[in-house]
C-alpha atoms as one frame of an Amber mdcrd trajectory, in Angstrom:
protein
 101.108  86.830 122.987 102.157  83.203 122.656 102.117  83.156 118.844 104.315
  86.220 118.413 106.724  84.979 121.077 107.114  81.713 119.169 107.752  83.613
 115.950 110.443  85.661 117.669 112.225  82.495 118.822 112.289  81.194 115.263
 113.536  84.528 113.939 116.367  84.613 116.448 117.402  81.114 115.375 118.319
  82.553 111.979 115.926  80.546 109.831 115.178  82.722 106.812 113.494  82.313
 103.484 110.687  84.100 101.713 109.976  82.552  98.344 106.481  83.171  97.060
 105.061  84.113  93.642 104.401  87.765  92.836 101.030  89.090  91.742  99.773
  92.675  91.420  96.597  93.805  93.217  93.615  94.424  90.982  91.686  96.838
  93.191  92.286 100.617  92.996  93.201 102.374  96.229  92.166 105.584  97.906
  94.334 108.659  98.146  96.687 108.535 101.120  97.954 111.220 103.447 101.593
 110.533 104.257 103.389 111.905 107.324 107.183 111.595 107.104 109.411 110.622
 110.023 111.287 113.457 111.687 114.932 113.242 112.742 113.950 114.085 116.332
 111.748 111.001 116.548 114.449 108.830 115.007 117.013 109.941 117.608 114.802
 108.894 120.518 114.268 105.328 119.287 116.096 102.264 120.522 117.300 100.165
 117.604 115.120  97.034 117.438 116.635  93.574 117.093 115.587  90.963 114.543
 112.482  89.222 115.799 111.392  92.028 118.157 107.664  92.597 117.905 106.292
  96.117 117.677 106.702  97.592 121.202 103.881  98.889 123.333 103.698 102.687
 123.526 105.214 103.982 126.765 102.601 104.937 129.357 104.701 105.341 132.495
 105.544 108.943 133.292 103.175 110.284 130.669 102.559 113.991 131.059  99.086
 115.475 131.275  99.550 116.928 127.797 100.457 113.509 126.362  97.448 111.927
 128.072  95.215 114.662 126.713  96.673 114.110 123.255  95.999 110.376 123.494
  92.441 111.027 124.609  91.874 113.439 121.743  93.261 110.853 119.320  90.914
 108.180 120.651  87.941 110.531 120.309  88.992 111.417 116.765  89.221 107.750
 115.764  85.820 107.023 117.293  84.203 109.964 115.517  85.549 108.717 112.185
  84.547 105.109 112.815  88.141 103.859 112.976  88.945 100.890 115.219  92.449
 100.623 116.691  93.462  96.946 116.663  96.412  94.741 117.586  97.880  91.832
 115.654  96.212  89.233 117.862  92.835  90.493 116.662  93.662  89.309 113.129
  93.770  85.716 114.389  90.494  83.732 114.419  89.613  81.553 117.383  91.853
  78.497 117.746  94.472  79.822 115.319  97.277  79.922 117.892  96.934  76.189
 118.489  96.816  75.417 114.757  99.901  77.545 114.145 101.843  75.884 116.956
 101.086  72.464 115.467 102.258  73.583 112.018 105.542  74.890 113.420 106.116
  71.725 115.430 105.562  69.606 112.316 107.943  71.774 110.284 110.676  71.651
 112.915 110.313  67.881 113.285 110.655  67.462 109.519 113.690  69.740 109.281
 115.606  68.059 112.075 114.481  64.457 111.680 117.588  63.653 109.617 120.071
  65.308 111.967 121.792  68.671 111.597 121.207  70.975 108.642 124.252  72.141
 106.702 124.472  75.883 106.129 123.537  76.746 102.558 121.912  73.370 101.918
 118.385  72.857 100.596 117.201  72.332 104.151 118.717  75.609 105.340 115.569
  77.508 104.408 112.146  78.087 105.872 109.018  78.768 103.897 106.122  80.823
 105.217 104.114  78.717 107.640 100.529  79.356 108.687  97.058  79.686 107.262
  94.886  82.192 105.438  92.164  81.927 108.096  90.846  85.419 108.820  88.271
  87.192 110.992  85.279  87.856 108.692  83.970  90.668 110.908  87.037  92.769
 110.039  86.283  92.810 106.294  85.711  96.340 104.963  86.177  98.008 108.352
  88.251 101.099 109.120  91.233 100.184 111.281  94.457 101.575 112.693  97.288
  99.146 113.421 101.029  99.493 114.172 103.749  97.421 112.519 107.025  97.336
 110.607 107.238  98.076 106.896 108.695  95.556 104.432 109.037  97.228 101.003
 109.414  95.253  97.795 112.057  97.672  96.538 114.319 100.098  98.296 116.786
 102.827  97.396 117.836 106.319  98.447 115.030 107.827  96.366 112.696 104.846
  96.066 109.024 105.692  96.357 106.755 102.773  97.141 103.012 102.335  96.749
 102.827  98.694  97.852 104.533  97.050 100.824 103.965  94.519 103.592 103.188
  95.354 107.209 104.416  92.804 109.752 104.349  92.524 113.564 108.076  91.995
 114.182 111.319  93.567 113.034 113.303  91.951 110.208 110.521  89.690 108.935
 111.059  88.459 105.352 114.469  90.119 105.223 116.521  88.691 108.107 113.932
  86.425 109.741 111.154  84.065 108.637 107.942  85.670 107.378 104.939  85.703
 109.703 101.924  83.517 108.886  99.703  84.920 106.112  97.093  86.029 108.662
  99.802  87.959 110.508 100.914  89.705 107.310  99.128  92.686 105.738  99.520
  93.769 102.121  99.361  97.587 102.105  98.420  99.659  99.061  98.444 103.425
  98.606  97.952 105.734  95.634 100.366 108.294  97.018 103.908 106.834  97.068
 105.851 106.786 100.326 109.570 107.455 100.665 110.749 105.464 103.690 113.604
 106.668 105.869 114.527 103.090 106.819 113.960  99.730 105.198 111.984  98.499
 108.205 110.179 101.440 109.744 107.722 101.404 112.659 104.485 103.055 111.527
 100.782 103.343 112.219  98.690 102.338 109.207  95.144 103.626 108.985  92.729
 102.556 106.286  90.131 100.019 105.193  91.044  96.379 105.806  89.863  93.531
 103.589  90.046  89.768 104.017  91.636  89.697 100.576  94.584  87.443  99.792
  97.636  88.922  98.087 100.765  87.084  96.957 104.216  88.607  96.666 107.836
  87.574  96.236 108.454  88.128  99.960 105.399  86.595 101.612 101.700  85.963
 101.138  99.147  88.044 103.029  95.660  87.091 104.142  94.689  90.741 104.696
  94.883  93.840 102.494  94.654  97.458 103.630  93.865 100.419 101.406  95.678
 103.264 103.110  94.167 106.557 104.223  97.048 107.647 106.441 100.553 106.594
 107.537 102.070 107.966 110.733 105.355 107.372 112.534 104.933 104.967 115.451
 106.442 106.620 118.512 107.482 104.492 121.496
């Protein structure tokens, strides 16, 4: 997708800054079923690079058992009224063009006075984008893959709120995505992450509800029902 490719270019350029106000969500969340990552899955992964978007699941060479498993999963989601979506489906019509214009304006402003000294006031990049959402998604059950961005992290840290983003390193080593490409995730049952940025499937109810945090603002909120390791 053109938008995500543009975000990856900016991330690779090393522009980083996430400076937004923090506010706690007011809405209670449902109980969540958490599935931890196994060491076997971790060993088969290729380490992602900063700016890499969430990869497509491998389909080539899939065994009949894997295909049957995928079919059963699709049937299960359908029976429970859960819609599997991609990040592009969070963008309303015409949003790619609006986002491209905003980035062009920002880049022109940053470089209009020549080079930017490392560590200077100009050597930062705020979150760029809009809070425009897709109204039809509000209060629907969805399943979407992404990378976790926790607000706190430690060897025994358990988190109940975090961000879900479409590319690796966002808000930590790369610029944050636009608000409508950032999801604020809430769960009653705390999660202990194996890695700071972990590829996961998030399943739950999505809301077109704005949330602000110290890392980035989000135009969408998900109340979690289930978290699964994203295998690719």
